[in-house]
C-alpha positions as CSV (number, residue, x, y, z in Angstrom):
1,M,107.2,110.2,121.5
2,P,110.6,108.6,120.8
3,Y,112.1,110.0,117.6
4,S,112.4,106.5,116.1
5,D,108.7,105.9,116.6
6,R,107.9,109.2,114.9
7,I,110.0,108.2,111.9
8,R,108.4,104.8,111.6
9,L,104.8,106.1,112.0
10,S,105.5,108.9,109.4
11,F,106.8,106.4,106.9
12,M,103.9,104.1,107.6
13,M,101.5,106.9,106.6
14,F,103.5,107.7,103.6
15,L,103.5,104.1,102.3
16,N,99.9,103.4,103.1
17,F,98.6,106.4,101.2
18,A,101.1,106.1,98.4
19,I,99.6,102.6,97.7
20,W,96.1,104.1,97.5
21,G,97.3,107.0,95.3
22,C,98.9,104.6,92.8
23,W,95.7,103.2,91.5
24,Y,92.7,105.3,92.8
25,V,93.0,108.3,90.5
26,T,93.7,106.4,87.3
27,L,91.4,103.5,87.9
28,S,88.6,104.7,85.6
29,T,91.0,105.8,82.9
30,Y,92.4,102.3,82.7
31,L,89.0,100.7,82.8
32,T,87.4,102.9,80.1
33,V,90.4,103.4,77.8
34,T,92.3,100.1,78.0
35,L,89.6,97.6,78.9
36,K,86.8,99.5,77.1
37,F,84.4,99.3,80.0
38,S,81.3,101.5,79.9
39,G,80.9,104.4,82.3
40,T,78.4,102.4,84.3
41,Q,80.8,99.4,84.6
42,A,83.7,101.7,85.6
43,G,81.5,103.4,88.1
44,A,80.5,100.0,89.6
45,V,84.1,99.0,89.9
46,F,84.9,102.3,91.5
47,G,82.0,101.7,93.9
48,T,83.9,98.7,95.4
49,T,85.8,101.2,97.4
50,A,82.6,102.4,99.0
51,L,81.4,98.9,99.7
52,A,84.7,98.1,101.4
53,C,84.4,101.3,103.5
54,M,80.9,100.1,104.7
55,I,82.4,96.7,105.8
56,S,85.7,97.8,107.2
57,P,84.3,99.2,110.5
58,F,82.8,95.8,111.1
59,F,86.2,94.1,110.4
60,V,88.2,96.5,112.6
61,G,85.7,96.7,115.4
62,L,84.9,93.0,115.8
63,I,88.1,91.3,114.6
64,A,91.3,93.5,114.5
65,D,90.5,95.3,117.8
66,R,89.9,92.0,119.7
67,F,92.2,89.3,118.5
68,F,95.4,90.4,116.8
69,A,98.1,93.1,117.1
70,S,97.5,95.9,114.7
71,E,100.9,95.8,113.0
72,R,100.5,92.1,112.2
73,V,97.0,92.7,110.7
74,I,98.4,95.5,108.6
75,S,101.2,93.3,107.4
76,V,98.9,90.4,106.4
77,L,96.3,92.6,104.7
78,H,99.0,94.3,102.6
79,V,100.6,91.1,101.4
80,A,97.2,89.7,100.5
81,G,96.4,93.0,98.7
82,A,99.7,92.7,96.7
83,V,98.7,89.3,95.4
84,I,95.2,90.4,94.4
85,L,96.5,93.5,92.6
86,F,98.8,91.3,90.5
87,F,95.8,89.3,89.4
88,V,93.9,92.5,88.6
89,T,96.5,93.2,85.9
90,K,95.7,89.8,84.3
91,A,91.9,90.3,84.3
92,N,90.0,91.7,81.3
93,S,86.3,91.0,81.9
94,F,84.0,93.1,84.0
95,P,83.0,90.3,86.4
96,A,86.6,89.3,87.0
97,V,87.9,92.9,87.5
98,Y,84.9,93.8,89.8
99,A,85.4,90.7,92.0
100,L,89.2,91.2,92.3
101,M,88.9,94.9,93.0
102,F,86.2,94.3,95.7
103,A,88.5,91.6,97.3
104,Y,91.4,94.1,97.2
105,C,89.4,96.9,98.7
106,L,88.3,94.6,101.5
107,C,92.0,94.1,102.3
108,Y,93.2,97.7,101.8
109,F,90.6,100.0,103.4
110,P,90.7,98.4,106.9
111,T,94.3,99.5,107.0
112,I,93.3,103.2,106.9
113,A,91.6,102.8,110.3
114,L,94.3,100.5,111.6
115,T,97.2,102.8,110.8
116,N,95.3,105.7,112.4
117,S,94.5,103.8,115.6
118,L,98.1,102.4,115.8
119,A,99.6,105.8,115.5
120,L,97.2,107.3,118.1
121,Q,97.9,104.6,120.6
122,H,101.6,105.6,120.7
123,M,101.0,109.4,121.1
124,K,101.0,111.2,124.3
125,D,99.6,114.4,122.7
126,A,97.5,113.4,119.7
127,G,96.4,117.0,119.0
128,R,100.0,118.0,118.5
129,D,101.6,114.9,117.0
130,F,98.9,113.3,114.8
131,P,98.6,116.1,112.1
132,L,102.4,116.2,111.7
133,I,102.5,112.5,111.1
134,R,99.3,112.2,109.1
135,V,100.5,114.8,106.6
136,F,103.0,112.2,105.4
137,G,100.1,110.2,104.1
138,T,99.1,113.1,101.8
139,L,102.7,113.5,100.8
140,G,102.7,109.8,99.8
141,W,99.6,110.3,97.7
142,I,101.3,113.2,96.0
143,A,104.4,111.2,95.3
144,A,102.4,108.4,93.7
145,G,100.4,110.8,91.5
146,V,103.5,112.7,90.3
147,T,105.4,109.4,89.6
148,I,102.6,107.9,87.6
149,G,102.0,111.1,85.7
150,R,105.6,111.5,84.7
151,L,105.8,107.9,83.6
152,R,102.6,108.4,81.5
153,V,101.3,105.0,82.4
154,E,97.7,105.9,83.4
155,T,96.2,103.6,80.8
156,S,98.4,100.6,81.6
157,T,98.6,98.1,84.4
158,V,101.8,99.8,85.8
159,P,99.9,101.7,88.5
160,F,98.6,98.4,89.9
161,L,102.0,96.8,89.8
162,L,103.5,99.8,91.6
163,A,100.8,99.6,94.2
164,A,101.5,95.8,94.6
165,G,105.2,96.4,95.0
166,A,104.6,99.2,97.6
167,S,102.2,96.8,99.4
168,V,104.9,94.2,99.7
169,V,107.3,96.8,101.1
170,M,104.5,97.9,103.5
171,S,103.9,94.3,104.6
172,L,107.5,93.9,105.5
173,F,107.8,97.3,107.1
174,G,104.6,96.7,109.1
175,L,106.5,94.0,111.1
176,T,108.9,96.7,112.3
177,L,106.2,99.0,113.6
178,P,105.7,99.5,117.4
179,H,103.9,96.6,118.9
180,T,100.3,97.5,119.3
181,P,98.2,94.7,121.0
182,P,94.4,94.6,120.3
183,P,92.8,97.3,122.5
184,S,89.5,95.4,123.1
185,K,91.0,92.0,123.8
186,G,88.8,90.1,126.2
187,K,86.0,92.7,126.0
188,T,82.5,92.1,124.5
189,V,81.9,94.2,121.5
190,T,78.6,94.1,119.7
191,V,77.9,94.7,116.0
192,R,75.9,97.8,116.9
193,Q,78.9,99.3,118.7
194,A,81.4,98.4,116.0
195,L,79.3,100.0,113.3
196,G,78.7,103.1,115.4
197,L,74.9,102.6,115.4
198,D,74.7,103.9,118.9
199,A,75.3,107.4,117.4
200,L,72.0,107.3,115.5
201,V,70.5,109.2,118.4
202,M,72.3,112.3,117.0
203,L,69.9,112.2,114.1
204,K,67.1,113.3,116.4
205,R,68.6,116.8,116.2
206,P,67.2,118.6,113.1
207,S,70.4,120.4,112.2
208,Y,72.6,117.3,112.5
209,A,70.0,115.3,110.5
210,V,70.2,117.9,107.7
211,F,74.0,117.8,107.8
212,A,73.9,113.9,107.6
213,V,71.7,113.9,104.6
214,A,73.7,116.7,102.9
215,S,76.9,114.7,103.6
216,I,75.5,111.7,101.7
217,L,74.4,113.9,98.8
218,A,77.7,115.8,98.7
219,C,79.4,112.5,97.9
220,I,77.7,112.4,94.6
221,P,79.6,115.3,93.1
222,L,82.7,114.2,95.0
223,T,82.7,110.9,93.1
224,Y,82.3,112.7,89.8
225,Y,85.7,114.3,90.4
226,F,87.6,111.3,91.8
227,S,86.1,108.8,89.3
228,F,86.4,110.6,86.0
229,T,88.7,113.7,86.1
230,D,91.8,111.8,85.2
231,T,89.9,110.1,82.3
232,Y,88.6,113.5,81.1
233,L,92.0,115.2,81.3
234,N,93.7,112.4,79.4
235,E,90.9,112.4,76.8
236,V,91.4,116.1,76.0
237,H,95.1,115.5,75.9
238,V,96.4,117.2,79.0
239,Q,100.0,116.1,79.6
240,N,100.9,114.5,82.9
241,A,97.3,114.5,84.1
242,A,97.9,112.4,87.2
243,G,100.8,114.6,88.2
244,K,98.8,117.7,87.8
245,M,96.0,116.3,89.9
246,A,98.4,115.8,92.7
247,L,98.4,119.6,93.0
248,G,95.0,119.1,94.7
249,Q,96.6,117.3,97.6
250,I,99.2,120.1,97.9
251,S,96.4,122.6,98.2
252,E,94.7,120.3,100.8
253,V,97.9,120.5,102.9
254,G,97.9,124.3,102.7
255,M,94.2,124.6,103.6
256,L,94.6,122.2,106.5
257,L,97.1,124.6,108.0
258,L,94.7,127.5,107.6
259,M,91.7,125.7,109.0
260,P,92.3,126.6,112.7
261,F,92.1,130.3,111.8
262,I,89.0,129.8,109.6
263,L,87.1,127.7,112.1
264,R,87.6,130.4,114.8
265,R,86.1,133.1,112.6
266,M,83.2,131.5,110.7
267,T,80.1,129.4,111.6
268,V,79.9,125.8,110.5
269,K,77.1,126.7,108.2
270,R,79.1,129.4,106.3
271,I,82.1,127.0,106.0
272,L,79.9,124.2,104.6
273,L,78.3,126.6,102.1
274,M,81.6,127.9,100.9
275,G,82.8,124.3,100.5
276,M,79.8,123.4,98.3
277,A,80.1,126.6,96.3
278,A,83.7,125.7,95.6
279,W,82.5,122.3,94.2
280,S,80.1,124.1,91.8
281,V,82.8,126.5,90.6
282,R,85.2,123.7,90.2
283,Y,82.9,121.7,87.9
284,M,82.1,124.7,85.8
285,L,85.8,125.3,85.4
286,L,86.3,121.7,84.2
287,A,83.3,122.1,81.9
288,Y,84.7,125.1,80.1
289,G,88.4,124.6,80.4
290,N,90.7,123.4,77.6
291,P,94.3,122.2,77.4
292,S,95.4,125.4,75.5
293,A,94.2,128.9,76.4
294,G,91.8,127.5,79.0
295,M,94.4,125.4,80.8
296,W,94.3,127.9,83.7
297,M,90.7,126.7,84.4
298,F,92.0,123.1,84.8
299,Y,94.7,124.3,87.2
300,A,92.2,126.4,89.2
301,A,89.7,123.5,89.4
302,I,92.4,121.2,90.8
303,L,93.7,123.7,93.2
304,L,90.2,124.3,94.6
305,H,90.5,120.8,96.1
306,G,91.7,122.1,99.4
307,I,88.5,124.2,99.9
308,C,86.2,121.6,98.4
309,Y,87.4,118.8,100.6
310,D,88.5,120.5,103.9
311,F,85.6,123.0,104.1
312,F,83.0,120.3,103.8
313,F,84.3,117.0,104.9
314,V,87.0,118.0,107.5
315,T,84.6,120.6,109.0
316,G,81.9,117.9,109.0
317,Q,84.1,115.6,111.0
318,L,84.9,118.3,113.6
319,Y,81.3,119.3,113.8
320,T,80.3,115.7,114.4
321,D,82.9,115.3,117.1
322,Q,81.6,118.5,118.8
323,E,77.9,117.6,118.6
324,A,78.4,114.0,119.8
325,P,78.1,113.2,123.5
326,A,81.4,112.3,125.1
327,N,80.7,108.6,125.2
328,L,79.6,108.5,121.6
329,R,82.4,110.4,119.8
330,S,84.1,107.4,118.3
331,A,80.7,105.9,117.4
332,A,79.7,109.2,115.7
333,Q,82.9,109.3,113.6
334,G,82.2,105.7,112.6
335,L,78.6,106.6,111.6
336,I,79.6,109.7,109.5
337,T,82.3,107.6,107.8
338,F,79.8,104.9,107.0
339,L,77.3,107.5,105.6
340,T,79.8,109.4,103.5
341,Y,82.7,107.1,102.3
342,G,80.3,104.1,102.4
343,A,76.7,104.8,101.4
344,G,77.3,108.2,99.8
345,M,80.3,107.2,97.8
346,L,78.6,104.0,96.6
347,V,75.5,105.9,95.4
348,G,77.8,108.6,93.8
349,S,79.9,106.0,92.0
350,L,76.9,104.4,90.4
351,I,75.3,107.7,89.5
352,S,78.5,109.2,88.0
353,G,79.0,106.1,85.9
354,R,75.5,106.2,84.5
355,T,75.9,109.9,83.9
356,V,79.0,109.4,81.8
357,D,77.1,106.8,79.7
358,Y,74.1,109.2,79.3
359,F,76.4,111.8,77.8
360,T,78.2,109.3,75.6
361,H,77.5,108.2,72.0
362,V,79.3,106.1,69.4
363,A,80.1,107.4,66.0
364,G,81.4,104.5,63.9
365,T,84.3,103.2,66.0
366,A,84.8,106.4,68.0
367,V,83.4,106.9,71.5
368,I,82.4,110.5,71.9
369,R,81.6,112.0,75.4
370,N,79.9,115.3,76.0
371,W,82.1,116.2,78.9
372,Q,80.8,119.8,79.1
373,S,77.3,118.5,79.9
374,F,78.7,115.9,82.3
375,W,80.6,118.5,84.4
376,T,77.7,121.0,84.2
377,S,75.3,118.3,85.7
378,S,78.0,117.8,88.4
379,A,78.0,121.5,89.2
380,L,74.2,121.5,89.5
381,S,74.2,118.6,91.9
382,A,76.6,120.4,94.1
383,F,74.5,123.5,93.9
384,V,71.4,121.5,95.1
385,V,73.3,120.4,98.2
386,L,74.3,124.1,98.8
387,V,70.6,125.1,98.6
388,L,69.6,122.3,101.0
389,I,72.2,123.5,103.6
390,A,71.3,127.2,103.1
391,V,67.5,126.5,103.7
392,F,67.3,123.7,106.2
393,F,70.6,123.8,108.2
394,R,69.6,126.4,110.9
395,S,72.5,126.2,113.3
396,D,74.9,129.1,114.0
397,T,77.3,127.0,115.9
398,R,81.1,127.3,115.6
399,I,83.8,124.8,116.2
400,Q,85.0,125.5,119.7
401,A,88.5,125.0,121.0
402,K,88.7,122.2,123.6
């Protein structure tokens, strides 16, 4: 790959994920603290990301892949997203915020697939080059979290404005990316193919069916963490909460580097079980930590992110790729993305929001949340998924080198 292309693709990943990192972690904090939304309302707004993930495969598969160059689609989507984010800062009511965030997510989340596909089309050795370029996306997310944390603007509209500004930069920079014509131009692509429904045949295998169900259920405790950890840490007066949460992405980078060694030595089942056990431990640490003597528990909970995420979700993607027939690998990845980031995250967002409200009461003008019970219930939900895998997932397969 030409060095100039490597630099452009790396910066593309950095910007694209920095935009996401600007608003995603602090969204619920802004909604509950500044706009006084209930947990249910905040969870519903957070769920717009999942709805967008369910729709984006349709957009990318049936429109972007057939009619327009990827770099131009990315540019248009980001400039539209910047405009919508500006109007989000002016909205105060739940219907307005929900509608605007849903519209924004419809613009943003197709760019995840588009940037990946654009990068892959310009690589001769994707196995060697893609991880080294994709890691800049994680670095962009970390940079956004550290910046917002140091500015102490989690409860303001500044994260949305920063994301809007970065979107404008990304829109302009997108026009300089390597030209990438639509890969399926002139070809007939059905809705079934675009949504990966051909891969439903994989659910006939009992072990994979159990894994698919467990993946959906695992997204429930996942959304507890992403939706409300920043809100919780700010409420208990942890300084620079967003910046500290960026440590989770640093641990993810480190764990990704270790994954090849782990995958060679352990079965998929054992790795999945370790991942879900880490989720339970993480939530108990959040439940019993505090910003003084128990601050180490908060740090440990955040640093467990690499094991929590990579051991379950990254391993699951590799397991899906290995189990899928050669002609269905892309469809299989589309299906598991739809089930997890789409259906699973949507259910998780709604349940986590209602759970916050369940453990909330009002005393006079003060809103008091029983965070310990909230996080304990999260730990129990993760443990239920662990038991499901331990009992019903009966495969001893390992991820094999290709």
